[in-house]
SEDREN-396057 format. One record per residue: x negated, y, z negated of N, C-alpha, C, O in turn; residue in one letter. Coordinates in steps of 0.2 Angstrom, whole numbers, plus 2048, in hexadecimal, padded with zeros to 3 digits. Atoms other than C-alpha are relative to their C-alpha. Example, Ala and Ser with C-alpha at 12.3 -4.5 7.8 and 13.67 -1.06 7.14 Angstrom:
2
7FC7FA8007C27EA7D97FC8068007F78057FDA;8047FA8017BC7FB7DC8048057FD80180B7FCS;
This chain:
241
8007FC806805A6F1AC7FC7FD7FB7FB7F77FBX;8058038047F8A6D19F8037FD7FA8097FE7F8X;7FE8038067FAA6218F8008057FB7FD80A7FBX;8017FB8067FDA6A17E7F98017FE7F88077FCX;8077FF8037EBA671797FC8058057F8809803X;8037FC7FB7E5A6F1898038088007FF80C800X;7FD7F98017F1A7E1877FD8047FA7FB8097FAX;8037FD8067EAA811757F98028027F78077FFX;8077FF7FF7D8A8017B8008068057FB80A804X;8017FA7FB7DBA8C18A8028077FD7FF80C7FEX;7FE7F98037E4A9917F7FB8027FB7FA8087FAX;8067FE8057D6A981727FA8038047F7808801X;8057FD7FC7CAA9C1808028078027FE80C802X;7FD7F97FE7D5AAB1868008047FA7FE80A7FBX;8007FC8067D6AB11747F98027FE7F98087FCX;8067FE8017C4AB11737FE8068057FA80A803X;8017FA7FB7C3ABC1838048067FE80180B800X;7FC7FB8027D0AC717C8028007F88077FF7F6X;7FF8018077CDAC81698058057FD80680B800X;7FB7FC8047DAACF15D806803805808809804X;7FB7FD7FC7E7AD116B8068017FC8087FD7F8X;7FA7FE8037F7AD9166804805804801807809X;7FC7FB7FC805AE416C7FC8078017F98097FCX;8037F97FF7FEAF51738058057FF80480B7FFX;7FB7FB80180FAFD16F7FF8037F97FD7FF7F4X;8017FD80780DB091608078017FD80C804800X;7F980080481BB081537FE8007F87F97FE7F6X;80080080781EB0B1408047FB7FD8047FA7F7X;7FB80580382CAFF13D8047FC8068037FE80BX;7FD8057FB837AF214680580480580580380AX;7FC7FC7FB843AFF14D7FC8048057FE80480BX;8057FD7FB835B091557FE7FB8057FD7FD80BX;8038057FB82EAF915D8067FE8048057FC80AX;7FA8027FC840AF416380180580680180380CX;7FF7FA7FB842B0516C7FA8008057FB80080BX;8067FF7FB830B051738007FA8047FE7FB80AX;8008067FB832AF317A8058018058037FF80BX;7FC7FF7FB841AF81837FE8058057FF80480BX;8037FB7FB839B0718A7FA7FE8047F9801809X;8068027FD82AAFD18F8017FC8077FD7FB80BX;7FF8037F9833AF519E7FE80480680080A806X;8027FD7F982CAF91AF7FB8067FF7FB80B803X;8047FB80181FB041A77FA7FE7FB7FA7F87FAX;80580280480FB0419D8018017F88058067F7X;8007FE80780DB0318A7FD8077FE80080A7FAX;8037FA801802B1218B80580680180580B7FEX;7FB7FB7FF810B1C1938058007FB8088067F9X;7FB80180581CB161867FE8047FA8018087F6X;8037FD806810B1C1788008078017FF80B7FCX;8007F97FF810B2D1808068037FE8068097FCX;7FA7FD801822B3017E8047FE7F98088027F7X;7FC802806828B2716E7FE8047FA8038057F6X;8017FB806820B331618058068018088077FBX;7FB7FB7FF82BB411688077FD7FF80C8007FCX;7F980480183AB351698027FF7F98078007F7X;7FE802806839B2F1587FF8067FB8038067F5X;8007FA804835B4015080780380180A8067FCX;7FA7FD7FF845B461588067FC7FE80B7FE7FBX;7FB80480284FB371557FD7FA7FC7FB7F57FFX;804805804847B2D1468037F97FF7FF7F57FDX;7FD806802853B1F1448067FE805807802809X;7FB8027FC861B1514C806805800809806805X;7FB7FC80186EB20145800807803804809807X;8027FA7FC866B3014C8017FF80780380380BX;8018027F9863B2815D8077FF802809800808X;7F98017FE875B2215D805806802809806806X;7FC7F97FF87CB3415C7FD8048057FF80A807X;8047FB7FB86FB3B1698048018068077FC809X;7FE7FF7F9875B431797FB7FC8057F57FD804X;8048047FB86FB371877FC8048047F6802805X;8047FB7FC869B461917FA8027FC7F48027FFX;8067FE80485DB4B1837FB7FA8007F57FA800X;804806801857B391817FC7FF8077F67FD807X;8038017FA854B381947FA8048017F5802804X;8067FC7FF849B471947FA7FE7FC7F47FF7FEX;80680280483EB401867FD7FA8037F77F9802X;8038067FE83BB2F18E7FF8008087FD7FB80AX;8008007F983BB351A07F97FD8037FA7F9808X;8078027FD828B311A38007F88007FC7F5804X;80080780082CB1E1A08037FD8068037F7807X;7FD8027FA836B1D1B08077FC7FE8087FA7F8X;7F9803801848B161B28038037F98078007F6X;7FE7FD80784CB231A48078007FF8098007F9X;7F980080185EB241A78037F97FD8077F97F8X;7FE807803861B111A47FD7FF7FA8007FC7F5X;803801807855B111968038047FB8038027F5X;7FD7FC80585DB1F18D8067FD7FE8087FD7F8X;7F980380286EB1718E7FE7F97FC8027F87F7X;801807804866B061887FE8027F98007FE7F4X;8027FF80785DB0D1798058047FB8068037F5X;7FA7FD80386CB181748057FA7FE8087FA7F9X;7FB806801877B081767FD7FC7FA8017F97F6X;80380480586BAFE16B8008037F98018007F4X;8007FD80686AB0B15E8078007FD8087FF7F7X;7F980080287DB0C15D8027F97FD8057F87F7X;7FF80680387DAF915A7FD7FE7FA7FF7FB7F5X;80480180786FAF814D8038047FB8048027F5X;7FD7FB805877B071448077FD7FD8087FD7F7X;7F9802802889B001448007F97FD8047F77F9X;800807802886AED1437FB7FE7FB7FD7F97F7X;806802804876AEC1397FE8057FB7F98047F8X;8027FB805876AFB12D7FA8048027F78067FDX;8067FC7FE868B031377FA7FC7FF7F47FE801X;80680480185CAF41348007FB8068057F8808X;8018047FA855AEA1438017F97FD7FE7F77F8X;7FF80780385CAD81407FA7FB8017F77FC807X;8068047FF84EACB13D8027F98037FF7F4800X;7FF8067FD855ABD14880180180780380680AX;7FF8007F9855AB815A807801802809805807X;7F97FF7FE868AB615B8038077FF806809803X;7FD7F980286CAC71537FC80580580080A807X;8037FB7FC85FAD015E8027FF80780480580AX;7FE8007F9864AC916F80880280080A802806X;7F97FE800876ACD16A80180880180680A802X;8007F8800871AE016A8008018087FD7FE80CX;7FF7FF7F9875AE817B7F98028037F5806800X;8067FE7FD866AE81877FA7FC7FD7F47FE7FFX;80680380385BADD17C8007F88028057F5801X;8018077FD855ACC1847FB7FD7FB7F88007F6X;805804804849ABF17D7F98038007F68037FAX;8077FD800839AC81828008057FB7FB8057F6X;8007FB80583DAD71788017FE7F97FE8007F5X;7FF803806844ACD16A7FA7FD7FD7F87FE7F7X;807803803834AC31687FB8057FF7F78047FAX;8057FB801829AD21698028037F97FD8047F5X;7FE7FD807833ADA15A7FF7FB7FB7FD7FD7F5X;801805806834ACA1507F97FF7FE7F77FF7F8X;807802801822AC61527FC8057FD7F88047F8X;8057FA80281AAD714F8038047FB7FF8077F7X;7FD7FC805826AE01448047FD7FA8058007F5X;7FC804804830AD313B7FD7FA7FD8007F77F8X;803806803824AC51378037FA8028037F57FEX;7FD8067FE82EAB81407FD7FE8067FC80280BX;8048027FA825AAD14D80480180680A800806X;7FD7FE7F9829AB215F7FB7FF8057F5802804X;8058007FA821AAF170804803805808801809X;7FD7FB7FB825ABD17C7FD7FE8077F77FD808X;8028017F9825AB918F802806804807807805X;7FF7FA7FC823AC91997FD7FE8077FB7F8808X;8028027F981EAC91AC7F87FE8007F77FA804X;80780380080BAC71A78007F97FD7FC7F5800X;80080780380EAB819C8037FB8068007F5807X;7FD8047FB819AB11AA7FB7FE8067FB7F8808X;8058017FB80CAB31B77FA7FC7FE7F87F7801X;8068038037FDAAE1AD8017F97FE7FD7F4800X;7FE806802805A9F1A58017FB8067FE7F5805X;7FF8057FA80AA971B67FA7FF8047F97FA806X;8068017FC7FAA9B1BE7FB7FB7FD7F87F7800X;8058048037EFA931B18037F97FF7FF7F4800X;7FD8078017FBA841AF8027FF7F98047F97F6X;7FD800807801A8819D8077FE80080A7FC7FBX;7F8800800813A881A38017FE8087FD7FF80CX;7FE8027F981CA821B380780280180B7FE802X;7FA7FD7FF82BA8D1B68008078017FC80B7FFX;7FF7F97FF831A9D1BD8058047FB80680A7FBX;7FB7FE80583DA9F1AE7FD8027FA7FA7FD7F7X;8037FE807837AA919F8027FC7FA7FD7FB7F6X;7FE804806841A9F1937FD7F98007FB7F77FBX;80380680083AA8F1997F98007FF7F67FC7FBX;8077FF801828A961997FF8017F87FA7FE7F5X;80180080782BA9B1878007FA7FC7FC7F87F8X;7FF807803831A8A1827FA7FC8017F77F87FDX;8058047FE823A8118B7FA8027FC7F67FD7FAX;8067FE804815A8B1838018007F97FC7FD7F5X;7FF80080781DA8D1727FF7F97FD7FD7F87F7X;80080780381FA7A16F7F97FD8007F87F87FDX;80780280180CA781727FC8037FB7F78017F9X;8037FC805808A841648038007FA8097FF7FAX;7FD7FF80680BA8615280380780080180C804X;7FC7FA800818A9414F7FC8067FE7FD80C801X;8047FB80280BA9F1477FB8028057F8808804X;8047FE7FA801AA015780380380680080580AX;7FC7FE7FA80FAA51627FE8078027FD809808X;8017F97FE80DAB81617F98018037F8805808X;8077FE7FE7FAAB81637FF7FD8077FC80080CX;8018037FA7FBAAC17280480480580180580BX;7FD7FC7FB808AB717B7FC8068017FC808807X;8047FA8007FEAC71777FA7FF8047F8803808X;8068027FC7EFABE17E8018008087FD80280CX;7FE8017F97F7AB918E802807803801808809X;7FF7F97FE7FEACB1907FA8048027FA807807X;8067FC7FE7EDAD318F7FC7FD8057F980080AX;8048037FB7E5AC619A80480280780080380CX;7FC7FE7FA7F3ACA1A77FF8078027FF809808X;8017F97FE7F0ADC1A67F88028027F7806806X;8077FE7FF7DDADC1A67FC7FB8057F87FE808X;8038057FC7D8ACC1AF8047FD8068037FD80CX;7FC8047FB7E5AC11B780680580280C803801X;7FB7FB7FD7EEAD01C08037FC8068017F7808X;7FD8037FA7F9ACD1CF7FB7FE8057FB7F9809X;8078027FC7E8ACD1D97FB7FF7FA7F88047F8X;8048028067DEAC41CC7F98028007F6801806X;8087FF8017CCAC81C67FD7F97FD7FB7F97F8X;8028068027C8AB61C57F97FF7FD7F77FB7F9X;8078008027B5AB91C37FF8027F97FA8017F6X;8017FE8077B9AC11B28047FC7FB8057FD7F5X;7FC8048057C4AB31AB7FC7FA7FD7F87F7800X;8048058037BDAA819E8027F98017FE7F47FFX;7FE8077FF7C7A991A28017FE8088057FA809X;8008017F97C5A991B57FF7F98028037F6806X;8028077FE7BEA881B68067FB7FE8067F6801X;7FB8048027CEA811AE80780280380C800801X;7FA7FC7FE7DBA8C1B78037FC8067FF7FC80BX;7FD8037FA7E7A841C38008048067FF80280CX;8007FB7FA7E8A941CE7F98008037F9800809X;8077FF7FD7D5A951D07FE7F98037FA7FA808X;8018067FC7D5A831D58047FF8068047FA80AX;7FC8007FA7E2A861E28077FC7FF80A7FB805X;7FA8048017F1A7D1DA80680580180580B7FFX;7FA7FC800802A841DE8038017F98037FD7F5X;7FD7FE80680BA8D1D0807802801809804807X;7F97FE80081DA911CC8018078027FD80B7FFX;7FF7F97FD823AA11D58068037FC80C8017FDX;7FA7FC80382EAAD1CA80480280580280480BX;7FB7FD7FB83EAB21D28048057FD8038077F8X;7FB7FB80284BABF1D27FC8067FD7F7809800X;8037FA804846ACD1C57F97FF7FE7F68047FCX;807801802836AC51C27FB8008067F57FD805X;8048017FA830AC61D47F98047FF7F4802802X;8067FC800823AD31CF7FA7FC7FC7F47FE7FDX;80580480481AAC61C47FE7FA8047FD7F5802X;8018067FC816ABB1D37F97FD7FE7F58007FBX;806804803809AAD1CF7FB8008057F57FD803X;8058017FB7FFAAE1DF7FF80780480480A805X;8017FA7FC7F7ABD1E88037FF8078047FA809X;7FD8007F97FEAC21F97FB7FC8057FE7F8809X;8058037FB7EEABD2037FD7F97FD7FC7F97F7X;8038068027E7AAB2027F98017FF7F6805802X;8077FF8027D6AA91FA7FC7FD8067FE7F8809X;8048037FB7C8AA62067FD7FA7FE7FD7F97F8X;8038068027BFA962067FA8017FB7F78067FBX;8067FF8057B2A931F88038037FA8098057F9X;7FE7FC8067B2A9C1E780480680180380A806X;7FC7F98007BEAAA1E47FB8067FF7F78067FBX;8047FA8007B6ABB1E78048057FD80A8067FDX;7FD7FA8047B9ACB1DD804804805809807803X;7FC7FC7FB7BFAD31EE8077FD80080B801802X;7F98038007CEAC71ED8048037FA80A8027FAX;7FD7FE8067D2ACF1DC80480680180380A806X;7FC7FA8017DDADD1D87FF8037FA8018097F8X;8018008067FAAE81B48037FA8008047F77FBX;
């Protein structure tokens, strides 16, 4: 695992490769970002952005969504996949926000993760982007990329969050997370495009070092491609959100 100074330097280089990185989810307020982040599980932000305008036009706030027929919500969010589970999830979180917090998304990690179906990743996204509270979100891209590069050394998202966050000032957490997410989507994919990476020379994965393997529900974020790299420099043919 890299030292704190190395982590900061590598993230600075990645931020230069992905300038102005931020969430790609479209939202107008903390409530909309909370719902959009829940819907983004196992789908793309683009797909979520296609369904949320109609969802929020029909159910504009937590009180309205809390009263919504689940079947109607399912129809509106169906393109995001797992629509039955997601419909129950966002109606449930709407009920909790409306009844426990007067319709306002709470601005603390403890209160957010106490909402049904909200974990640290979702809470950090909402805190950092909509509530002005420092947060470092670890999704499957961050988990994969951070372990490959050597910024972290764990298959556990909470540990990865801690390892990277302690190397950075709090006001840099959100941008660092967003940068790693974009790098994972565009370059460091499950089958990586190493020839497009600005930090390849300093990457543990490119050098052939073993990386932590995510387990359980994070299996999709595996840190190494299925096939071993051929001898010599990595080729784009080896590459492959």
